[in-house]
Each structure stands twice: as C-alpha cells, then as structure tokens.
N, C-alpha and C positions, 0 to 999 in steps of 0.2 A: 613581767619577766619570769621565766620558768626557773625554778630552783633545781639544782642538781644534787645528787646524793653526795655525802661526805667523801666517798671514795673517788668520785669524779672531780671534785673540787681540789683535791690535793691537800686537804686539811689534816694535819697530823692527828689531833685528838679525834676527829671524825673517822679517820681510817681505823684507829685503834678501837673506837666504840663499835664500829661496824664489824670488825674482826672478832671482838669479844661477843657480840650479839649473835653472830653466825655459829659460834663454837658449839653450843648444845645440839643444834640440828646436824652439823657436820659430824659430831661425835656419835650421835644416835645412828645416823646413816652408815657410818663406817663400821660401827659395832654390828649392825644388822648384816652388812655385807660380809664381814670377816667371820661371823659366827653362823651365817646362813639362817638368820632369824627374820621373821616378819615383824612389822611394827607392833601388832598386838602381843607377840611373844616378847619383844623388847620391853614394852610397858608392863607386862605381867611379871617379868623378871626383875624390874626395878621397884615393884611395889614393896614397901617396907613393912615388916612385921616384927614386933618385939619377941614373939614367941617362936617363930619359925625362922630357920636360917635361909639366906638367899638361895634359890634353887639353881646354883651355878656349879658346874664341874670345875675341877682344878685347871683343866685345859682352857675353859672359858675365862676363868679368873686371870690366867697368864696372858691370854690373847687380849683381854680388856686392858690389862696393865701395859702391854706392848703398844696398843693403839693410843692410849692416853699419853704415854711417854713420847711417842713419835709426834703426836699432834701438838703437845706443849713445846717440844723442840722446834717444830715448824713455826709455831706462833711466835716464839722468841726470835727466830731468824727474820720473820716478817717485820717484827717490831724494830729490830736493828736496822733493817733496810729502810723502813719508814723514817727512823730517827736520822740516819745519814742523809736521807733525801731532804729533810726539813730543817736540819740544824743550820743555823746561820754561821758564817765564818766569824771567828773571833779575831779581832784586831789586837795585835800585841804592840804596846808602846813602850819605849825605853826612855 
C-alpha cells in the first residue's frame, strides 16, 4: 500500500508539520522576489557576523518585516482552518 503525504491524508498534526517545514523555503523565495535578490545574494545577506552589521538597507528591513508579518498571519489563518476542519464536535450533556 502506498503512503500519502500528511497533507493528502487530512491529518491535523501532519498538515501543521508540513506547513512549518515549508515556511523557510517560502520565506526565502518571497524575500528574493520582493527584494529582487538572487539565491546567492539572499544567503550572503543572511550570513551572520558579530563585527559587521547586516548589509541591509532600511527599505529592505521594512520589506522583510512586511513579508514576515504577512506570512505569519497567513500561517495562522491556515492553522485556524485546519483546526476547524479537524475538531470533533463536542457533545453537551445536561
């Protein structure tokens, strides 16, 4: 029997795990698109140095913040939708 991905099975934790796993790649691709960077430029700008500040302009910092905020809000909406889809009805007894 062939296994399906968590997203296709409809498994709540599987969907969240997949969503979280895809986030770094989606974030990277979105930043590259919004800032008109190549992948090497993205990785060069993410390199950490204790002695040198990040080579980002104020406009780039603002754009990155906007993208991050938008993506986190979108992820929260997807989580809410997954939760509603998978929550079992609660029976109220009196």
